[in-house]
TORLUMZA-487212 format. One line per 4 residues: their letters; for each residue z, x, y of C-alpha. Coordinates in Angstrom, 3 decimals, always signed. Example, Ala and Ser with C-alpha at 12.3 -4.5 7.8 and 13.67 -1.06 7.14 Angstrom:
<recs>
AS = +7.800,+12.300,-4.500  +7.140,+13.670,-1.060
</recs>
This chain:
<recs>
MKAT = -53.616,+10.295,+9.238  -50.652,+8.035,+9.915  -47.734,+8.503,+7.496  -46.499,+5.498,+5.530
YQPN = -42.946,+4.980,+4.343  -42.322,+4.988,+0.577  -39.496,+2.590,-0.463  -37.801,+5.098,-2.764
QEFL = -38.028,+7.929,-0.285  -34.558,+9.098,+0.858  -35.677,+11.274,+3.765  -38.122,+11.323,+6.674
TKPF = -40.485,+14.220,+7.273  -40.816,+15.384,+10.854  -42.701,+14.608,+12.963  -42.778,+10.837,+12.496
DDDY = -43.697,+7.986,+14.866  -41.619,+4.965,+15.890  -43.323,+2.553,+13.468  -42.582,+4.901,+10.594
LLEA = -38.873,+5.055,+11.527  -38.555,+1.280,+11.978  -40.167,+0.673,+8.595  -37.654,+3.012,+6.963
VRSA = -34.702,+1.254,+8.655  -35.948,-2.216,+7.640  -36.309,-1.075,+4.041  -32.799,+0.414,+3.986
VAGA = -31.225,-2.742,+5.451  -33.108,-4.971,+3.002  -31.940,-2.845,+0.089  -28.312,-2.948,+1.279
NKSE = -28.391,-6.746,+1.666  -29.871,-7.155,-1.797  -27.171,-4.936,-3.305  -24.413,-6.829,-1.463
KSQR = -25.678,-10.205,-2.683  -25.876,-8.910,-6.251  -22.304,-7.643,-6.108  -21.045,-10.918,-4.627
KSAE = -22.717,-12.969,-7.357  -21.255,-10.695,-10.010  -17.772,-11.086,-8.557  -18.102,-14.884,-8.345
RGSG = -19.153,-15.057,-11.984  -16.103,-13.018,-12.914  -18.337,-11.049,-15.265  -17.057,-7.651,-14.257
EFTE = -15.476,-5.379,-11.725  -16.583,-5.711,-8.097  -16.235,-2.394,-6.340  -16.920,-1.345,-2.819
TIRA = -17.338,+2.315,-2.068  -16.799,+3.697,+1.399  -17.611,+7.355,+1.792  -16.188,+9.386,+4.603
PKAS = -18.386,+11.832,+6.562  -19.237,+15.140,+4.875  -16.768,+16.984,+7.050  -13.905,+14.776,+5.877
PYQI = -11.808,+15.726,+2.817  -11.626,+12.076,+1.822  -13.855,+10.021,-0.418  -12.695,+6.449,-0.064
EFVI = -13.384,+4.338,-3.086  -11.439,+1.235,-3.958  -11.637,-1.850,-6.137  -11.589,-5.228,-4.419
SSPL = -11.207,-7.224,-7.613  -10.243,-5.331,-10.731  -8.090,-6.963,-13.406  -5.805,-4.593,-15.263
NGSN = -7.006,-6.273,-18.412  -9.824,-8.791,-18.187  -8.741,-10.586,-21.363  -5.311,-11.201,-19.925
RTGG = -6.354,-13.052,-16.740  -7.495,-16.486,-15.829  -10.031,-17.373,-13.138  -10.888,-13.729,-12.440
AACE = -7.542,-13.090,-10.733  -7.568,-9.962,-8.582  -5.215,-7.049,-8.997  -3.202,-6.599,-5.780
IIGQ = -2.135,-3.051,-6.600  -4.160,-0.615,-4.507  -4.131,+3.072,-5.280  -6.002,+5.833,-7.034
GRTW = -3.516,+8.720,-6.996  -1.778,+10.050,-10.086  +1.568,+8.450,-9.192  +0.093,+4.987,-8.686
RQII = -2.034,+5.219,-11.822  +1.133,+5.969,-13.777  +2.744,+2.796,-12.394  -0.287,+0.750,-13.465
KQVE = -0.008,+2.201,-16.975  +3.665,+1.201,-17.095  +2.770,-2.325,-15.961  +0.108,-2.602,-18.653
LVAR = +2.549,-1.356,-21.268  +5.444,-3.733,-20.565  +3.665,-6.777,-19.107  +2.942,-8.494,-22.436
TDAT = +6.558,-8.240,-23.569  +9.543,-10.245,-22.331  +11.553,-7.097,-21.593  +13.652,-7.066,-18.445
VLIS = +12.193,-4.732,-15.804  +14.061,-2.976,-12.992  +11.798,-1.863,-10.120  +13.354,+0.648,-7.740
GETG = +12.048,+2.234,-4.570  +12.441,+2.400,-0.823  +11.862,-0.606,+1.398  +8.174,-1.320,+1.967
TGKE = +6.804,+0.603,-1.041  +5.291,-2.457,-2.773  +7.954,-3.437,-5.321  +7.070,-7.137,-5.014
LVAR = +3.393,-6.376,-5.683  +4.408,-4.672,-8.934  +6.526,-7.686,-9.877  +3.640,-10.085,-9.221
ELHR = +1.296,-7.954,-11.288  +3.801,-7.889,-14.149  +3.923,-11.691,-14.145  +0.179,-12.109,-13.751
SSRR = -0.479,-9.799,-16.708  +2.115,-11.448,-18.956  +1.893,-14.294,-21.458  +3.909,-16.340,-18.914
KDKP = +1.185,-16.106,-16.271  +0.506,-19.879,-16.356  +4.181,-20.643,-15.646  +6.061,-20.242,-12.346
LVRV = +6.960,-16.945,-10.702  +10.113,-17.681,-8.709  +11.367,-15.110,-6.202  +14.992,-14.924,-5.085
NCAC = +15.938,-12.635,-2.194  +19.521,-11.841,-3.154  +20.224,-10.406,+0.302  +19.607,-13.765,+2.037
IPKE = +21.940,-16.029,+0.036  +25.384,-16.855,+1.502  +28.168,-15.744,-0.819  +29.461,-19.269,-1.395
LYES = +26.033,-20.561,-2.440  +25.087,-17.958,-5.063  +26.056,-20.080,-8.083  +24.319,-23.184,-6.760
EFFG = +21.219,-21.174,-5.830  +20.935,-19.550,-9.242  +22.119,-22.336,-11.554  +21.903,-25.550,-9.497
HARG = +24.635,-28.147,-9.020  +25.502,-31.707,-9.969  +25.992,-34.478,-7.476  +29.549,-34.432,-6.107
AFTS = +30.222,-30.877,-7.266  +31.305,-30.081,-3.691  +31.381,-31.836,-0.335  +27.720,-31.417,+0.649
AVRD = +26.357,-31.984,-2.882  +24.921,-35.469,-2.266  +22.427,-35.209,-5.152  +21.611,-33.127,-8.199
RIGR = +19.820,-29.867,-7.480  +18.073,-27.523,-9.880  +18.655,-23.779,-9.573  +16.217,-20.902,-9.644
FEAA = +16.678,-20.317,-13.371  +15.609,-23.893,-14.080  +12.752,-23.731,-11.569  +11.395,-20.641,-13.347
AGGT = +11.653,-22.177,-16.844  +9.007,-20.638,-19.099  +7.977,-18.209,-16.367  +9.385,-15.223,-14.481
LFLD = +12.413,-14.946,-12.214  +12.095,-12.116,-9.693  +15.485,-11.047,-8.335  +14.686,-9.032,-5.222
EIGE = +17.383,-6.783,-3.706  +19.560,-7.213,-6.798  +22.037,-4.680,-5.435  +23.120,-7.185,-2.749
IPLE = +24.784,-9.621,-5.191  +28.568,-9.678,-4.580  +30.541,-7.845,-7.257  +32.627,-10.887,-8.203
LQSK = +29.481,-12.904,-8.974  +27.702,-10.242,-11.011  +29.609,-11.208,-14.157  +28.110,-14.717,-14.052
LLRV = +24.597,-13.288,-13.874  +25.410,-10.890,-16.707  +26.476,-13.805,-18.950  +23.163,-15.579,-18.406
LQEK = +21.197,-12.433,-19.229  +23.225,-11.843,-22.392  +23.611,-15.387,-23.738  +20.462,-16.968,-22.266
CYER = +22.363,-20.055,-21.128  +24.069,-21.382,-17.990  +25.733,-24.489,-16.533  +25.054,-26.188,-13.242
VGEE = +27.958,-26.151,-10.813  +30.035,-29.284,-11.548  +28.604,-29.756,-15.070  +29.783,-28.722,-18.526
KSRH = +26.409,-29.080,-20.232  +24.858,-25.734,-21.154  +21.173,-25.228,-20.437  +18.873,-22.695,-22.045
ADVR = +17.451,-20.007,-19.743  +13.887,-19.361,-20.914  +12.884,-16.873,-18.210  +11.693,-13.312,-17.996
IIAA = +13.786,-11.286,-15.538  +12.298,-8.767,-13.119  +14.736,-7.198,-10.669  +14.095,-4.911,-7.711
TNRD = +16.316,-2.784,-5.523  +16.061,-0.251,-2.710  +19.538,+1.069,-3.527  +20.593,+3.754,-5.990
LKEE = +22.439,+1.504,-8.443  +24.044,+4.465,-10.211  +25.584,+5.472,-6.906  +26.663,+1.854,-6.334
IARG = +28.361,+1.906,-9.762  +30.212,+5.122,-8.860  +31.453,+3.450,-5.674  +32.606,+0.368,-7.570
RFRE = +30.068,-1.967,-5.958  +27.890,-2.715,-8.983  +28.787,-3.478,-12.591  +27.745,-0.809,-15.043
DLYY = +27.176,-3.326,-17.855  +24.888,-5.405,-15.612  +22.942,-2.272,-14.671  +22.224,-1.442,-18.302
RLNV = +21.231,-5.041,-18.996  +18.714,-4.909,-16.134  +17.481,-1.356,-16.705  +15.691,-2.044,-19.995
FPIK = +12.335,-0.861,-18.627  +12.648,+0.994,-15.284  +9.695,+1.421,-12.917  +10.098,+3.758,-9.962
VAPL = +7.781,+3.121,-7.005  +7.266,+6.331,-5.050  +7.384,+6.336,-1.227  +4.100,+6.620,+0.647
RDRK = +4.864,+10.170,+1.802  +4.744,+11.255,-1.860  +1.353,+9.663,-2.564  -0.671,+10.350,+0.555
EDIP = -3.870,+10.452,-1.480  -3.707,+6.629,-1.391  -3.587,+6.420,+2.419  -7.383,+6.259,+3.006
LLAS = -7.607,+3.513,+0.384  -4.768,+1.479,+1.853  -5.954,+2.005,+5.434  -9.421,+0.660,+4.584
HFLR = -7.915,-2.351,+2.813  -5.550,-3.199,+5.685  -8.374,-2.701,+8.188  -10.486,-5.310,+6.391
TAMK = -7.509,-7.668,+6.215  -6.681,-7.206,+9.911  -10.262,-7.926,+10.968  -10.265,-11.133,+8.946
ELGC = -6.811,-12.396,+9.948  -6.844,-11.320,+13.601  -10.501,-12.050,+14.316  -11.003,-8.636,+15.900
PRPR = -14.341,-6.788,+16.039  -14.808,-4.081,+13.442  -13.300,-0.810,+14.700  -14.148,+2.665,+13.468
LTPA = -11.753,+4.691,+11.315  -12.680,+8.288,+12.105  -11.936,+11.403,+10.035  -9.537,+12.525,+12.765
GLEN = -7.784,+9.141,+12.553  -7.473,+9.479,+8.773  -6.001,+12.940,+9.192  -3.401,+11.559,+11.630
LRIY = -2.471,+8.911,+9.076  -2.181,+11.549,+6.384  +0.175,+13.911,+8.224  +2.605,+11.189,+9.366
DWPG = +5.783,+10.855,+7.252  +5.792,+7.002,+6.937  +9.521,+6.174,+6.841  +8.561,+2.479,+6.660
NIRE = +6.109,+3.125,+3.812  +3.196,+0.755,+3.129  +4.641,-1.999,+5.306  +4.678,+0.357,+8.299
LRNV = +1.114,+1.495,+7.533  -0.100,-2.089,+7.599  +1.608,-2.746,+10.946  +0.145,+0.452,+12.439
IERA = -3.376,-0.492,+11.297  -3.072,-4.034,+12.684  -1.819,-2.781,+16.051  -4.573,-0.157,+16.268
TIVA = -7.225,-2.764,+15.350  -6.122,-5.005,+18.214  -6.105,-2.134,+20.727  -9.420,-0.627,+19.558
QGGD = -11.514,-3.720,+20.414  -14.313,-2.491,+18.195  -14.040,+1.180,+19.193  -12.355,+4.110,+17.471
LTFD = -8.933,+3.484,+15.937  -6.141,+5.488,+17.588  -2.603,+5.618,+16.254  +0.623,+5.879,+18.225
FPVM = +3.452,+6.782,+15.861  +7.088,+6.241,+16.852  +9.436,+9.202,+16.951  +12.411,+8.058,+14.898
GADP = +15.819,+9.266,+16.036  +14.514,+12.101,+18.186  +16.571,+13.554,+21.018  +14.594,+12.832,+24.222
TSCN = +15.988,+16.028,+25.821  +14.787,+18.294,+23.046  +11.790,+18.728,+20.753  +14.112,+19.945,+17.979
SQTD = +16.213,+17.260,+16.239  +18.378,+19.829,+14.374  +22.094,+20.020,+15.129  +23.633,+22.962,+16.961
DAVE = +25.166,+24.379,+13.798  +21.837,+24.286,+11.939  +19.948,+27.477,+11.164  +18.060,+28.639,+14.228
REYV = +14.329,+28.079,+13.917  +11.844,+30.913,+14.366  +9.637,+30.964,+17.435  +6.202,+32.406,+18.088
TDAE = +4.873,+34.172,+21.144  +2.156,+32.801,+23.384  -0.262,+35.378,+21.989  +0.489,+34.218,+18.437
MRRR = -0.027,+30.585,+19.450  -3.446,+31.471,+20.927  -4.345,+33.401,+17.763  -3.422,+30.414,+15.569
EREN = -5.389,+28.031,+17.771  -8.432,+30.297,+17.631  -8.144,+30.614,+13.848  -7.797,+26.849,+13.412
LFVV = -10.819,+26.196,+15.623  -12.908,+28.676,+13.636  -11.905,+27.006,+10.338  -13.020,+23.590,+11.627
LQKT = -16.322,+24.962,+12.882  -17.008,+26.609,+9.539  -16.091,+23.385,+7.730  -18.583,+21.383,+9.806
DWRI = -21.299,+24.035,+9.684  -20.798,+24.491,+13.433  -21.767,+20.917,+14.273  -20.060,+19.950,+17.523
KGVD = -20.972,+16.287,+17.999  -21.392,+13.261,+15.750  -19.307,+11.509,+13.139  -19.116,+14.660,+11.022
GAAE = -18.768,+17.126,+13.874  -15.902,+19.467,+14.735  -14.939,+17.513,+17.866  -14.546,+14.363,+15.744
LLGI = -12.241,+16.116,+13.274  -10.126,+17.654,+16.027  -9.921,+14.382,+17.938  -11.198,+15.838,+21.201
KPTT = -14.298,+15.412,+23.352  -17.347,+17.571,+22.525  -17.342,+18.965,+26.069  -13.709,+20.054,+25.649
LISR = -14.532,+21.735,+22.358  -17.533,+23.577,+23.824  -15.337,+24.826,+26.662  -12.713,+26.135,+24.206
IEKM = -15.354,+27.871,+22.081  -16.701,+29.670,+25.143  -13.206,+30.531,+26.382  -12.198,+32.008,+23.016
GLRR = -15.489,+33.834,+22.593  -16.242,+32.317,+19.194  -19.651,+33.064,+17.693  -21.274,+31.688,+14.584
PA = -21.521,+34.386,+11.883  -25.035,+35.592,+11.116
</recs>
């Protein structure tokens, strides 16, 4: 009697014929399409959280699960605005809690962290979750303003205030009226001009260059820096009183190397973005590729990760993603970047290297239940060809335990 496929059945019993298999595949595809349409409609209605779950193969230590559109607080958003902060690790969850805590206040926030860690994303989320969300968010990159134009850039100027002032111009404080002013790279402001910024923060008023009329500064200040401002104070390059005025509510954004549990999440997000923006065919992010991303140190943080994913997507052309990481500051004549006066590193013998390789290979085989090929096989995890792996197993005399 010919077997028939039951819609709720999650497995196939051997032996089965071709019609049976095709029926099962059609049913699975139909169910996936129905689920996708339901999720899309739910997201468009803004009635709840739209999540997409991507699960790595069984042999992988990762379970990738991320939220595409998840407001920090649904009652505090308009139009179903999406949260741009991506992360599920303990460190990133703590940052989200800090954002939720301070967002509804007008307290000044100082965001610190290395370049490329996502400080601007935190600033945007602070504004979007605040009562000022319907007003402007104005960003000023303090590192890009010529020294002689700081006052005009911040406070504006009146016509005739200086030679090139042919008309009145509003400053960033006025442009951000009622909203948020994000001062990026605050540590780059020249010392002699920091006192003028301090006055505005303390007295909530300013004057345009060439005017005597005082204007009220109704803005919420968020500042960010990749410098250690306490160290800058000790060196006489940053005012201590300005630091304490800015550091009302500090948020420290950890570097990517300290929150590697977020790498699979971020990699999947940037992969989707790269496919959309670059028009490339969908490549495959393998468990071995994820492991390579995890063990890299990421000196350029999230920004570097995004660039690496985009480059790999272009090169892959729909195949497996491979990553070529730069070696920063390495001596091309040596594999050891330590100086001559550094402590001499220990070495291992060739026999010890072979023992370690054999032990590592056995661990991978045990982890994959001795599967060689496939997306969850040992060759996939090791990033080598199945034929190469089989040859090494035979050469090392490895046998599956009874």
